[in-house]
matplotlib code that plots the C-alpha trace (Angstrom):
import matplotlib.pyplot as plt

x = [17.7, 17.7, 14.6, 14.5, 13.5, 10.3, 8.1, 4.3, 3.2, -0.2, -1.4, -4.4, -6.3, -6.5, -8.9, -11.7, -14.7, -14.2, -11.5, -9.2, -9.8, -7.9, -4.2, -2.6, 0.1, 2.1, 2.6, 5.4, 5.3, 8.7, 8.0, 11.1, 10.7, 12.9, 14.7, 14.7, 15.8, 18.8, 17.9, 19.1, 16.7, 13.7, 14.5, 14.9, 11.5, 9.8, 11.3, 10.2, 6.6, 6.7, 3.9, 3.8, 4.8, 5.7, 5.5, 7.6, 6.9, 8.3, 7.0, 8.7, 8.6, 5.9, 4.0, 5.2, 7.7, 7.0, 9.1, 8.0, 9.8, 8.8, 10.4, 13.4, 13.7, 12.8, 10.4, 9.5, 5.7, 3.1, -0.6, -2.2, 0.5, 0.1, -3.7, -3.1, -0.7, -3.2, -5.7, -3.2, -2.5, -6.1, -7.7, -5.2, -2.2, -4.0, -1.5, -2.1, -3.3, -5.3, -8.5, -8.4, -7.8, -9.2, -6.0, -2.3, 0.7, 3.6, 7.0, 8.4, 10.7, 7.8, 7.3, 4.5, 1.5, -1.7, -4.2, -7.7, -10.6, -14.3, -17.4, -18.3, -15.2, -13.2, -9.7, -8.3, -4.7, -3.6, -0.7, 1.1, -0.2, 2.2, 3.2, 2.7, 4.4, 3.8, 6.6, 9.2, 11.1, 9.1, 11.2, 10.7, 10.1, 7.1, 4.7, 6.4, 5.8, 2.2, 1.1, -2.6, -4.4, -2.7, -2.8, -4.1, -1.4, 1.8, 2.8, 5.7, 5.3, 7.9, 8.3, 6.0, 4.9, 1.2, -0.4, -3.9, -6.3, -9.7, -11.9, -12.1, -12.1, -8.7, -7.3, -8.9, -7.5, -3.8, -1.5, 1.9, 5.3, 7.0, 10.4, 10.1, 8.4, 11.1, 13.6, 11.5, 13.3, 10.7, 9.2, 6.4, 3.8, 0.2, -2.4, -5.8, -9.0, -12.6, -14.6, -18.0, -19.4, -16.7, -14.9, -11.7, -10.1, -6.5, -3.9, -0.3, 2.6, 5.8, 8.3, 11.0, 10.0, 9.5, 5.8, 4.5, 1.0, 0.0, -3.5, -4.4, -1.9, -2.8, 0.3, -0.5, -3.7, -1.5, -0.8, -4.2, -6.4, -4.9, -5.0, -8.7, -9.7, -8.4, -9.9, -13.3, -13.6, -14.3, -12.2, -14.0, -13.6, -14.4, -11.9, -11.5, -8.3, -8.9, -6.5, -7.6, -8.3, -9.7, -9.9, -12.3, -11.1, -12.5, -10.2, -10.4, -8.0, -7.4, -4.9, -3.4, -0.2, 1.1, 0.4, 0.9, -1.7, -2.6, -4.9, -7.2, -7.3, -10.0, -10.5, -11.5, -9.3, -9.9, -7.7, -6.4, -3.9, -1.9, 1.3, 4.8, 8.2, 11.1, 14.3]
y = [-19.1, -16.6, -15.3, -15.3, -11.8, -11.6, -9.1, -9.0, -9.4, -8.9, -10.0, -8.1, -8.0, -4.4, -2.8, -5.3, -6.0, -9.7, -11.9, -13.7, -11.0, -7.7, -7.4, -9.2, -7.2, -8.0, -5.3, -5.4, -2.8, -1.9, -1.0, 1.0, 4.6, 5.6, 2.2, 0.1, -3.4, -3.6, -3.4, -7.0, -8.1, -6.3, -7.6, -11.2, -11.0, -9.7, -12.5, -15.0, -13.6, -13.8, -11.2, -8.3, -6.0, -6.1, -2.8, -1.9, 1.2, 3.0, 5.8, 9.1, 12.4, 13.6, 10.5, 7.4, 6.5, 3.7, 1.6, -1.1, -4.2, -6.6, -10.1, -8.7, -4.9, -1.9, 0.4, 4.1, 3.9, 1.2, 2.0, -1.2, -1.9, 1.7, 1.2, -2.0, -0.3, 2.5, -0.2, -1.9, 1.3, 2.5, -0.8, -3.5, -2.0, 0.3, 3.1, 6.0, 8.4, 6.0, 6.4, 10.2, 11.0, 10.0, 10.8, 10.0, 10.9, 8.7, 10.0, 8.0, 7.9, 9.6, 12.4, 12.7, 10.3, 10.8, 8.0, 8.9, 6.7, 7.4, 6.2, 3.8, 1.7, 3.0, 4.2, 6.9, 7.4, 11.0, 10.4, 12.7, 12.5, 11.1, 13.2, 11.5, 12.0, 10.3, 7.7, 9.1, 5.7, 2.5, -0.5, -3.3, -5.7, -3.7, -4.6, -7.9, -8.8, -7.7, -9.2, -9.0, -6.2, -3.0, -0.3, 3.3, 5.1, 4.5, 6.9, 6.9, 8.1, 8.4, 4.7, 2.8, 2.6, 3.0, 1.4, 2.4, 0.0, 0.5, -1.8, -3.7, -6.9, -6.0, -5.8, -9.1, -10.9, -10.0, -13.0, -11.3, -12.9, -12.0, -13.1, -10.1, -7.7, -8.2, -6.5, -3.3, -0.5, 0.5, -0.6, -2.2, -1.9, -0.6, -1.5, 0.3, 0.9, 2.2, 0.0, -1.6, -0.8, 1.6, 4.6, 2.6, -0.8, -1.8, -4.5, -4.2, -6.3, -6.0, -8.9, -6.3, -5.8, -9.5, -9.9, -10.9, -9.6, -7.5, -8.1, -4.5, -1.6, 1.5, 3.5, 2.8, 4.9, 8.0, 7.5, 6.3, 8.8, 11.9, 10.4, 9.3, 12.5, 14.5, 12.1, 11.8, 15.4, 14.5, 14.4, 11.6, 8.2, 4.5, 1.9, -1.9, -3.8, -7.0, -9.4, -12.9, -11.7, -8.3, -5.0, -2.0, 1.6, 5.1, 7.9, 11.7, 14.1, 17.4, 20.2, 22.4, 22.6, 25.3, 23.5, 20.0, 17.6, 14.8, 11.7, 10.4, 6.6, 4.9, 1.2, -1.3, -3.8, -7.3, -8.9, -12.4, -13.2, -12.0, -13.8, -13.6, -13.5, -15.1, -13.3]
z = [33.4, 30.5, 28.8, 25.0, 23.9, 21.9, 20.1, 19.4, 15.9, 14.2, 10.8, 9.4, 6.1, 4.8, 2.3, 2.9, 5.1, 4.8, 6.5, 4.0, 1.4, 0.8, 1.4, 4.3, 6.2, 9.3, 11.9, 14.6, 17.4, 18.8, 22.3, 23.2, 22.2, 19.2, 19.3, 16.1, 15.4, 13.0, 9.3, 9.0, 11.7, 10.2, 6.7, 8.1, 9.9, 6.8, 4.7, 7.3, 7.2, 3.4, 3.0, 0.6, 3.5, 7.1, 9.0, 12.0, 14.1, 17.2, 19.3, 19.0, 20.9, 18.5, 17.5, 15.6, 13.0, 10.5, 8.1, 5.6, 4.3, 1.5, 1.7, -0.1, 0.3, 2.4, 0.5, 0.6, 1.0, 1.7, 2.0, 3.2, 5.9, 7.2, 7.3, 9.3, 11.6, 12.3, 13.2, 15.6, 17.4, 17.6, 18.6, 19.6, 21.4, 23.9, 23.3, 25.7, 23.1, 21.0, 23.0, 23.0, 19.3, 16.0, 14.1, 14.2, 12.2, 11.2, 10.2, 7.2, 4.3, 2.3, 4.9, 7.4, 6.8, 8.7, 9.6, 10.8, 12.0, 11.5, 13.3, 10.5, 11.1, 8.1, 8.3, 6.0, 4.9, 3.9, 1.4, -0.9, -4.5, -7.1, -10.1, -13.5, -16.8, -20.1, -20.3, -22.6, -22.6, -22.5, -21.6, -24.1, -21.2, -20.0, -22.8, -23.5, -19.8, -19.7, -23.0, -23.6, -25.5, -26.6, -23.9, -24.5, -22.5, -20.5, -17.7, -15.2, -11.6, -8.8, -8.4, -10.8, -14.4, -14.9, -18.0, -19.0, -20.8, -22.4, -20.3, -17.1, -19.1, -20.5, -16.9, -15.9, -19.0, -18.3, -17.6, -17.0, -17.7, -14.4, -15.8, -18.2, -15.7, -13.1, -15.4, -15.8, -13.9, -11.3, -8.0, -10.0, -12.7, -12.2, -14.8, -14.8, -16.7, -16.1, -13.9, -14.5, -11.0, -9.7, -11.1, -11.9, -11.4, -11.2, -10.6, -9.4, -10.4, -8.4, -9.0, -8.6, -5.0, -4.2, -4.9, -8.3, -7.8, -4.8, -3.6, -2.8, -3.2, -1.3, -2.4, -6.0, -5.5, -5.0, -8.7, -9.8, -8.0, -9.6, -13.0, -12.8, -11.0, -13.9, -16.5, -14.9, -13.7, -10.0, -6.8, -5.0, -6.4, -5.7, -6.7, -6.9, -7.2, -9.2, -7.6, -6.6, -3.0, -4.2, -2.5, -2.2, -1.7, -1.5, -2.8, -2.5, -4.1, -2.2, -1.8, -4.5, -6.6, -4.3, -1.0, -2.4, -3.8, -1.5, -1.7, 1.1, 0.7, 2.8, 3.6, 6.3, 8.2, 9.5, 12.2, 11.3, 14.1, 17.1, 17.9, 19.2, 17.5, 19.3, 18.5]

ax = plt.figure().add_subplot(projection="3d")
ax.plot(x, y, z, "-o")
ax.set_aspect("equal")
plt.show()
């Protein structure tokens, strides 16, 4: 009798202290050191999960390597799924080093990414800060797809457009036309404004990456935090993402231009399920 191979899978809600809020992510530990599934297998699993991101990780000689897949593509950086993966390794997988350290480093397409845990239950991502420029070319589909009030500024980062509005109410009122936004040449579109009870608020639209509106986008805060730190004259910020599920984040900008600017992005994680994938 042959045994069907299987893998463990976890689903967690990131950047929230409440189950069924924040951003759900799947995490699949690959138990053999340095051994990945094929790209087709990982993309198929991510499509079957139909979540914004599914993270896969392997152990390496120096720590861990992580990769992220939306239902349609592999992406270069994902905050909430990295936060969820850190939680899995620290608290659920009983990795040999998870009880003796409060920090781990993932190798990734975006370079080394550190995840730390603190005594208050929060996890912190240490990500490279994005570099923003005023958008020299504004695709017609960008504003046509967003509709709503006229924005104050439009910037372009490494992967996303960022559109700045005057008020939180402006952000809340947007009803995007995703048929238009999907044609914008970017990973996605960040919209942001000052918050009423936090430093800034945002939403993230990513039909180009297979998800119309992402509930909470940790990686977008590598773009948002440097902008708002400069605008508000402070390096520690509190943020809220205004999706239907909602999310709450703490951000801290550090480093220098010479050493490389980085952003600490902190949040909480709630476990939804543990299961098994039959391959």
